[in-house]
VEXDREN-2710 file (C-alpha; in Angstrom, 1 decimal):
% VEXDREN-2710
k/r/px/py/pz
1/MET/7.2/3.4/-18.3
2/THR/10.0/1.1/-17.3
3/ILE/11.5/-1.6/-19.5
4/VAL/13.3/-4.5/-17.9
5/THR/14.6/-7.9/-19.1
6/LEU/12.9/-11.1/-18.0
7/ALA/15.9/-12.0/-15.8
8/ASP/15.8/-8.6/-14.1
9/ALA/12.0/-8.9/-13.6
10/LYS/12.4/-12.2/-11.9
11/ALA/15.0/-10.8/-9.5
12/ARG/12.9/-7.7/-8.5
13/LEU/9.3/-8.7/-9.1
14/SER/8.0/-7.3/-5.9
15/ALA/9.5/-3.9/-6.5
16/LEU/8.2/-3.8/-10.1
17/VAL/4.7/-4.7/-8.9
18/GLU/4.8/-1.9/-6.4
19/GLN/5.9/0.4/-9.1
20/ALA/3.1/-0.6/-11.4
21/ALA/0.6/-0.2/-8.5
22/ARG/1.7/3.4/-8.2
23/GLY/0.8/3.9/-11.9
24/ASP/4.1/3.4/-13.7
25/ALA/3.7/0.6/-16.3
26/VAL/6.5/-1.9/-16.5
27/TRP/7.4/-3.7/-19.8
28/ILE/9.2/-7.0/-19.7
29/THR/11.4/-8.0/-22.6
30/ARG/12.9/-11.3/-23.7
31/ARG/15.7/-11.3/-26.2
32/GLY/15.0/-7.6/-26.8
33/LYS/11.3/-7.9/-27.6
34/ALA/8.5/-6.9/-25.3
35/VAL/6.6/-9.9/-24.1
36/ALA/4.6/-8.7/-21.1
37/ARG/3.4/-5.6/-19.4
38/ILE/2.6/-5.0/-15.7
39/THR/0.1/-2.3/-15.0
40/THR/-2.2/-1.2/-12.3
41/ILE/-5.8/-2.5/-12.1
42/ASP/-8.5/0.1/-12.0
43/ARG/-10.6/-0.7/-9.0
44/GLN/-14.0/0.7/-8.4
45/ARG/-14.0/2.1/-4.9
46/LYS/-17.0/1.5/-2.7
47/PRO/-18.5/4.8/-1.6
48/VAL/-18.4/5.5/2.1
49/ASP/-21.8/6.3/3.7
50/ILE/-21.0/9.2/6.0
51/ASN/-23.9/8.4/8.2
52/ASP/-22.8/4.8/8.8
53/LEU/-19.3/6.1/9.5
54/ARG/-20.6/8.6/12.0
55/LYS/-22.7/5.9/13.8
56/LEU/-19.6/3.6/14.0
57/THR/-17.3/6.3/15.4
58/GLU/-19.9/7.5/17.9
59/ALA/-20.4/3.9/19.2
60/MET/-16.6/3.6/19.9
61/PRO/-15.6/4.3/23.6
62/ALA/-13.4/7.3/24.2
63/GLN/-9.8/6.5/25.1
64/PRO/-9.1/7.4/28.7
65/VAL/-5.6/8.6/27.8
66/ALA/-4.5/10.7/24.8
67/ALA/-2.7/8.6/22.2
68/ARG/0.6/10.6/22.6
69/ASP/0.6/10.1/26.4
70/TRP/-0.2/6.4/26.0
71/LEU/2.6/5.9/23.4
72/ARG/5.1/7.9/25.6
73/GLN/4.2/5.7/28.6
74/LEU/4.6/2.6/26.6
75/ARG/8.0/3.7/25.2
76/ASP/9.2/4.7/28.7
77/GLU/8.2/1.5/30.3
78/GLU/10.1/-0.5/27.7
79/ARG/13.4/1.2/28.2
80/TYR/16.2/-0.8/30.0
END
C-alpha cells in the first residue's frame, strides 16, 4: 500500500494508476487524512475456447519468411 498526498497524486496520477493496476493499492490523503483509494478492478476473464482458437490459427496463411529473417531484412534495409 502506498500513501500519497492529493498534490502528489495529481502530479503522478498515471504512474499511480499503473501501480494500482498491478495490485498495489494507493491511498490519497488531504491534510493528513485518507480521502480516496485507488485499487485494481477484478475483471472476469472470458474463457478461451481452444477449438475456436485452433480454427482461427489454422485459417491463417503461413508466412513465407521466418520472422527473424524478415525483421533482420527490414532492419538492414533501413540503415543509412
